[in-house]
Kinemage of the C-alpha trace (Angstrom):
@kinemage 1
@onewidth
@group {chain A} dominant
@subgroup {mainchain}
@vectorlist {calphas} color= white
{ca unk a 1} P -0.047 -0.050 -0.146
{ca unk a 2} L 3.130 2.840 1.205
{ca unk a 3} L 4.335 1.851 -2.704
{ca unk a 4} L 1.266 2.165 -4.002
{ca unk a 5} L 1.229 5.567 -2.555
{ca unk a 6} L 4.407 6.953 -3.185
{ca unk a 7} L 3.931 5.915 -6.796
{ca unk a 8} L 0.828 7.981 -6.724
{ca unk a 9} L 2.994 10.902 -5.391
{ca unk a 10} L 5.957 10.329 -7.284
{ca unk a 11} L 3.528 10.453 -10.923
{ca unk a 12} L 2.132 13.253 -9.588
{ca unk a 13} L 5.243 15.549 -8.773
{ca unk a 14} L 6.686 14.357 -12.467
{ca unk a 15} L 3.923 15.245 -14.036
{ca unk a 16} L 3.527 18.859 -12.625
{ca unk a 17} L 6.935 19.481 -13.418
{ca unk a 18} L 6.532 18.439 -17.013
{ca unk a 19} L 3.403 20.508 -17.107
{ca unk a 20} L 5.701 23.579 -15.701
{ca unk a 21} L 8.702 22.791 -18.446
{ca unk a 22} L 5.763 23.049 -20.933
{ca unk a 23} L 4.924 26.076 -19.728
{ca unk a 24} L 8.302 27.807 -19.543
{ca unk a 25} L 9.248 26.946 -22.961
{ca unk a 26} L 7.205 30.278 -24.875
{ca unk a 27} L 9.109 32.395 -22.542
{ca unk a 28} L 12.533 30.908 -22.545
{ca unk a 29} L 14.237 33.012 -25.635
{ca unk a 30} L 16.221 35.908 -24.077
{ca unk a 31} L 15.611 39.413 -25.267
{ca unk a 32} L 18.144 40.816 -27.139
{ca unk a 33} L 21.390 42.344 -24.848
{ca unk a 34} L 21.657 46.004 -26.122
{ca unk a 35} L 17.737 46.993 -25.175
{ca unk a 36} L 17.405 49.560 -22.718
{ca unk a 37} L 15.666 48.909 -19.802
{ca unk a 38} L 12.263 50.963 -20.855
{ca unk a 39} L 12.703 48.528 -24.348
{ca unk a 40} L 12.736 45.485 -21.865
{ca unk a 41} L 9.790 46.558 -19.324
{ca unk a 42} L 7.351 47.394 -22.915
{ca unk a 43} L 7.785 44.554 -24.333
{ca unk a 44} L 7.919 42.013 -21.006
{ca unk a 45} L 4.968 44.383 -19.579
{ca unk a 46} L 2.712 42.233 -22.569
{ca unk a 47} L 1.879 38.624 -20.985
{ca unk a 48} L -0.357 37.194 -23.927
{ca unk a 49} L 1.421 36.606 -27.308
{ca unk a 50} L 0.109 39.393 -30.072
{ca unk a 51} L 0.781 42.455 -27.639
{ca unk a 52} L 4.205 40.861 -27.046
{ca unk a 53} L 4.896 40.279 -30.040
{ca unk a 54} L 3.656 43.475 -31.477
{ca unk a 55} L 5.676 44.785 -28.482
{ca unk a 56} L 8.809 43.956 -29.357
{ca unk a 57} L 8.144 44.446 -33.185
{ca unk a 58} L 7.241 48.567 -32.125
{ca unk a 59} L 10.703 48.544 -30.098
{ca unk a 60} L 12.629 46.727 -33.384
{ca unk a 61} L 10.905 49.852 -35.912
{ca unk a 62} L 12.040 52.339 -33.130
{ca unk a 63} L 15.701 51.058 -33.754
{ca unk a 64} L 15.462 50.943 -37.351
{ca unk a 65} L 14.395 54.939 -37.655
{ca unk a 66} L 17.068 55.408 -35.037
{ca unk a 67} L 19.208 53.368 -37.644
{ca unk a 68} L 18.411 55.825 -40.094
{ca unk a 69} L 18.815 59.156 -38.357
{ca unk a 70} L 22.411 57.625 -37.296
{ca unk a 71} L 22.955 56.723 -41.401
{ca unk a 72} L 22.256 60.068 -41.945
{ca unk a 73} L 24.084 61.878 -39.761
{ca unk a 74} L 26.614 59.678 -40.687
{ca unk a 75} L 27.387 57.901 -37.042
{ca unk a 76} L 27.518 54.448 -38.797
{ca unk a 77} L 28.954 52.135 -35.496
{ca unk a 78} L 25.444 53.148 -33.741
{ca unk a 79} L 23.364 52.583 -37.309
{ca unk a 80} L 25.020 48.915 -37.494
{ca unk a 81} L 24.494 48.905 -33.970
{ca unk a 82} L 20.960 49.246 -34.198
{ca unk a 83} L 20.085 47.408 -37.185
{ca unk a 84} L 21.452 44.543 -35.309
{ca unk a 85} L 19.411 45.429 -32.484
{ca unk a 86} L 16.378 45.386 -34.998
{ca unk a 87} L 16.882 41.913 -36.437
{ca unk a 88} L 17.772 40.235 -33.340
{ca unk a 89} L 14.124 41.918 -31.887
{ca unk a 90} L 12.495 40.124 -35.308
{ca unk a 91} L 14.275 37.128 -34.766
{ca unk a 92} L 13.212 37.132 -30.831
{ca unk a 93} L 9.352 37.405 -32.213
{ca unk a 94} L 9.944 34.443 -34.968
{ca unk a 95} L 11.391 32.252 -31.790
{ca unk a 96} L 8.436 33.801 -29.451
{ca unk a 97} L 6.040 32.791 -32.166
{ca unk a 98} L 7.085 29.800 -33.378
{ca unk a 99} L 7.091 28.374 -30.335
{ca unk a 100} L 3.445 28.386 -29.352
{ca unk a 101} L 1.610 25.763 -28.178
{ca unk a 102} L -0.705 24.478 -30.904
{ca unk a 103} L -3.856 25.820 -28.867
{ca unk a 104} L -2.769 28.910 -29.549
{ca unk a 105} L -2.982 28.876 -33.595
{ca unk a 106} L -5.121 31.921 -34.253
{ca unk a 107} L -2.000 33.529 -32.233
{ca unk a 108} L 0.245 32.125 -34.295
{ca unk a 109} L -1.037 32.950 -37.242
{ca unk a 110} L -1.819 36.163 -36.068
{ca unk a 111} L 2.190 37.016 -34.854
{ca unk a 112} L 3.272 35.728 -38.038
{ca unk a 113} L 1.482 38.017 -39.883
{ca unk a 114} L 2.593 41.193 -38.288
{ca unk a 115} L 6.035 40.182 -38.468
{ca unk a 116} L 5.962 39.268 -42.204
{ca unk a 117} L 3.877 42.968 -42.395
{ca unk a 118} L 6.606 44.547 -39.970
{ca unk a 119} L 9.659 43.467 -42.817
{ca unk a 120} L 8.022 44.417 -45.586
{ca unk a 121} L 7.161 47.841 -44.035
{ca unk a 122} L 11.190 47.905 -43.303
{ca unk a 123} L 12.713 46.476 -46.622
{ca unk a 124} L 13.031 49.700 -48.307
{ca unk a 125} L 15.047 51.536 -44.909
{ca unk a 126} L 16.781 48.143 -44.376
{ca unk a 127} L 18.298 48.225 -47.865
{ca unk a 128} L 18.902 51.739 -48.306
{ca unk a 129} L 20.811 51.821 -44.407
{ca unk a 130} L 22.784 48.556 -46.084
{ca unk a 131} L 23.944 50.824 -49.065
{ca unk a 132} L 25.001 53.566 -46.598
{ca unk a 133} L 27.093 51.546 -44.412
{ca unk a 134} L 30.944 51.846 -45.102
{ca unk a 135} L 32.201 48.905 -46.443
{ca unk a 136} L 34.492 47.750 -43.559
{ca unk a 137} L 30.683 47.385 -41.724
{ca unk a 138} L 28.902 46.533 -44.457
{ca unk a 139} L 28.803 42.576 -44.308
{ca unk a 140} L 27.559 42.314 -40.372
{ca unk a 141} L 24.746 44.571 -41.745
{ca unk a 142} L 23.389 42.595 -44.838
{ca unk a 143} L 24.224 39.023 -43.133
{ca unk a 144} L 21.972 40.398 -40.393
{ca unk a 145} L 19.647 41.342 -43.486
{ca unk a 146} L 19.212 38.738 -45.114
{ca unk a 147} L 18.692 36.393 -41.921
{ca unk a 148} L 15.186 39.179 -41.356
{ca unk a 149} L 14.345 38.950 -44.573
{ca unk a 150} L 14.384 34.586 -44.830
{ca unk a 151} L 12.122 34.871 -41.313
{ca unk a 152} L 9.729 36.938 -43.674
{ca unk a 153} L 9.696 34.269 -46.434
{ca unk a 154} L 8.687 31.624 -43.778
{ca unk a 155} L 6.244 33.612 -42.227
{ca unk a 156} L 4.806 34.038 -45.231
{ca unk a 157} L 5.394 30.265 -46.201
{ca unk a 158} L 3.807 29.513 -42.924
{ca unk a 159} L 0.846 31.475 -43.791
{ca unk a 160} L -0.591 30.804 -46.874
{ca unk a 161} L 0.319 26.216 -47.256
{ca unk a 162} L 1.949 25.761 -43.645
{ca unk a 163} L 5.117 25.704 -44.599
{ca unk a 164} L 4.548 24.112 -48.189
{ca unk a 165} L 3.983 27.036 -50.060
{ca unk a 166} L 7.186 28.287 -51.368
{ca unk a 167} L 10.077 26.042 -52.028
{ca unk a 168} L 13.674 27.242 -50.800
{ca unk a 169} L 16.966 26.792 -53.345
{ca unk a 170} L 17.376 24.232 -50.641
{ca unk a 171} L 14.196 22.203 -50.757
{ca unk a 172} L 13.592 19.739 -53.670
């Protein structure tokens, strides 16, 4: 009888630990290091998926606007840093969205749509910044921009055909 009670308690604790791990999975991605405390608080105060992703994208848009101003003022190091933070926030939003459970498919699709729209709206600005940055700083900026554009393609692909609508060069 004691063994049965011990077994039930162990099973209950292991299931509780498993369930706690599942709910924590969505939030295990860290925000970029270069964010100010106000930017971090703006993102973290939103606990639901839609507003959380929208807040991250809003902060990323502000960082890209700052990068544009920096490029126009010939402050290229600051522009490169802001583009890096922009890309990291888009990557964060994408990772956060993709880790949502299947039960939140509607929220996931809404967030993917917002991510795609944000990247689409900023494509011209990203290309302008990449052209204006000096050659020695251009490679990391272009790598981040290409990474962001791949995220947009994946978002469109997932929204239109569940990941099967657009075939990339590495797929047959």
